[in-house]
N, C-alpha and C positions, 0 to 999 in steps of 0.2 A: 502494501500500498503507500503509495506519496500522499505528500503535503502539499500547499502551496496558499500564500496566506494571499487576502484580498487584494493587496497591494501588488503582491507583484504579480497576480492574476491580470489585475489592472497595468501594468508594465511591460510582458513580457506573453501573452496572452500563447503564443506560435509555443511556449514553453511548455504549457500544463497541458495543451493539447497532445505535445508528444507524451509529454507523462502519460495522459492517458490514454493513448492507443498502446501502452504497455501495462498497465497495473491503474487499480482503478485509482483516482486523488483526491483527497478530501482537502474542501475550501476552507481555510482557517478562517472568521474573523472577532480579531481580538481573543485571542486565545481558546473558542469555541469554533466546535467543526460548524459549521454553514450550510455547506453545497458535496456532492458527492460530483464530482467529472467520470461519466463512464467513454471508452472506448465504445462503439456501435459494434466496430467490424471486426477488435478483437474480442468481445463478449462474446460475437453471435450473434448479435440480437436480429437484426434484419434477413438469419438464414429462416426462422419461421414462415411455415406455409402460410401467408398469406398475408403480411404483417409489410413486404416493400410496396404492394399498393396499397397495404391502408396508409400508411405512416404519409407516400406519398400523396393520394390523394386529401387528408388531412391538409400538407401543406399547400397542395393548390389552393383548394377551398380555403382559404383559410387567406390566401394570397402571397404567400412567402416563398412561392415555387414558381417558377412559368407551367404554359402546359407539355411544353419540349421538357424540358427536367423533369417535372414530375414524370411522365412516361422513361424517362431514361432511369430514372429511382424506381420504379415500378416497373420497370423489364420489360415492357411494352413497346409499340410499335404506339405513334402519337395516334393513330386511327384505332386504333387498339385500347387507349387511355380515355379520349374522346368517346368510344361509347362505353368502355365502365361509366365515366362518371356523368354521362347523362343518362344512363338506367338508374345512378342514386339519386336524380334530381338538381344534379349540382350543372349548372350551364357551362360549357365549356367557354365562350367566351364571354366577356359581357361589359358590354359596348352601353354609354347613353345613348340619350336620341340624339346628339349632337355629333360624335361619331360614328352612329348607326346613320344618319346621312350623309356622313364624307365618304364614308365608304361606297356606299348605294353608289352618291354620282362618280368617285373615280371609277366604282366596276363600270358604268352607264359610258363614262370614256375609251376605257379599255376597250369595252366591247364595238365603239364606234369605230374606231380603230384598224381592228380587225379585218 
């Protein structure tokens, strides 16, 4: 088990992540354990059945990962991931009215040139 204090985490987060790849890291805050860092790959967390798609879906739904990065994390093609999130009622593309109008105008311009 490794330890790092909060200031060390703030000043050098890469070192804490390197340590987490080797072992569990306890983050200390004023001599009290405050958090744990666990390397996902080394702990084998992503190896469980359905874990990658579930994590990718949650990160995509909450806006933390793009569609392409989420599909990559889920180990799916983009079209498979779009189908997956659509079945769950999660929109694959989120546009406001202005963005949708702008996209439609661009499509119409493109089609007119074809």
